[in-house]
C-alpha positions in Angstrom: 120.3 101.6 116.7 118.4 99.9 113.9 114.7 99.3 114.1 113.8 95.9 112.8 110.5 97.1 111.1 112.2 100.0 109.3 115.0 97.7 108.2 112.5 95.2 106.8 110.6 97.9 105.0 113.8 99.4 103.5 114.8 96.0 102.1 111.4 95.3 100.7 111.2 98.7 98.9 114.7 98.1 97.5 113.3 95.2 95.7 110.0 96.7 94.7 108.0 94.8 97.4 105.9 96.0 100.3 104.6 94.7 103.6 101.6 93.6 101.6 103.8 91.1 99.8 104.6 89.3 102.9 102.9 85.7 103.3 104.8 84.3 106.3 106.9 85.5 109.1 108.6 83.1 111.6 111.1 80.3 111.1 111.0 76.8 109.6 109.4 75.6 112.8 107.3 78.6 114.1 104.7 80.6 112.2 103.8 84.1 113.7 100.6 86.0 113.0 101.9 88.5 110.5 100.2 91.6 112.0 101.4 90.7 115.5 105.0 90.1 114.0 105.0 93.5 112.3 103.9 95.2 115.6 106.6 93.4 117.5 109.1 94.4 114.7 108.1 98.0 115.2 109.1 97.8 118.9 112.4 96.0 118.2 115.5 98.2 118.0 118.9 96.6 118.0 122.5 97.3 117.3 123.3 96.0 113.9 127.0 96.5 114.1 129.8 94.2 115.2 129.5 92.5 118.5 126.7 90.0 119.6 123.9 89.0 117.4 120.7 90.3 118.8 117.9 89.1 116.3 116.9 85.4 116.2 119.2 83.8 113.8 116.5 81.7 112.0 113.9 84.6 111.7 112.6 84.6 108.1 110.0 86.1 106.0 108.4 84.4 103.0 106.7 86.6 100.4 105.3 86.7 97.0 108.3 85.7 95.0 111.1 86.2 97.7 112.4 84.9 100.9 114.3 87.0 103.5 116.7 85.4 106.1 119.0 86.8 108.6 122.6 87.3 107.6 125.3 87.6 110.3 129.1 88.1 110.4 130.9 88.6 113.7 127.7 90.0 115.3 127.0 92.4 112.5 123.6 91.4 111.1 121.1 92.2 108.3 118.3 90.8 106.1 119.5 88.6 103.1 116.9 88.9 100.3 116.6 86.2 97.7 114.2 86.1 94.7 112.4 83.0 94.4 110.1 83.7 91.4 110.6 80.9 89.0 109.4 83.0 86.2 112.6 85.2 86.2 114.1 85.1 82.6 116.9 82.6 82.6 119.1 81.5 79.8 120.8 78.0 80.1 124.6 78.4 79.9 127.6 76.1 80.0 129.0 75.9 83.5 132.2 73.8 84.2 132.9 74.7 87.9 131.3 76.0 91.0 134.7 76.5 92.8 136.3 79.9 93.1 139.8 80.3 92.0 140.8 83.0 94.4 137.6 83.3 96.5 134.7 85.7 96.3 134.0 85.0 92.7 130.6 84.8 91.1 129.4 81.8 89.1 129.9 84.0 85.9 133.5 85.0 86.9 134.5 81.4 87.7 133.3 80.2 84.3 134.3 83.2 82.1 130.8 84.1 81.4 131.0 87.9 82.4 130.6 89.2 78.9 127.8 86.9 77.9 125.2 87.5 80.8 122.6 88.8 78.4 122.9 86.1 75.8 
C-alpha cells in the first residue's frame, strides 16, 4: 500500500521542495484548503500498482516553481512533477522536429543535440 501523503513528501524532497512550497491543492475546477487536503492525504492509502486507478485522476498540486499531476498507466499511478520556474537556465537551440523516429525519444535525441546539452 502507498500512503498519498508519504508519496507526495517523497516526490517533493526528490526535487528539493517541501510541503511549505505547496500553494494550491485540488484540480482545475476545485480548490481544497491545503491543511485539510494534507490531513486527508495522510489518511489515504492506495494500491499504486497495476489494476484500477484509485486516486482522482485530476488531482494536482501547484507549488512554488512546480506543478504535480497524477500519472497513470493501466491502473498503476504516481505523481508527475514538472518544474515551471521560468528562470531556469535555457539556451536556445535549433530544432527541426518534435516527432520521434522510433518512439520514446527525447527532443534532444530526435534533433541530434545529445552532445550539445550544455552549450
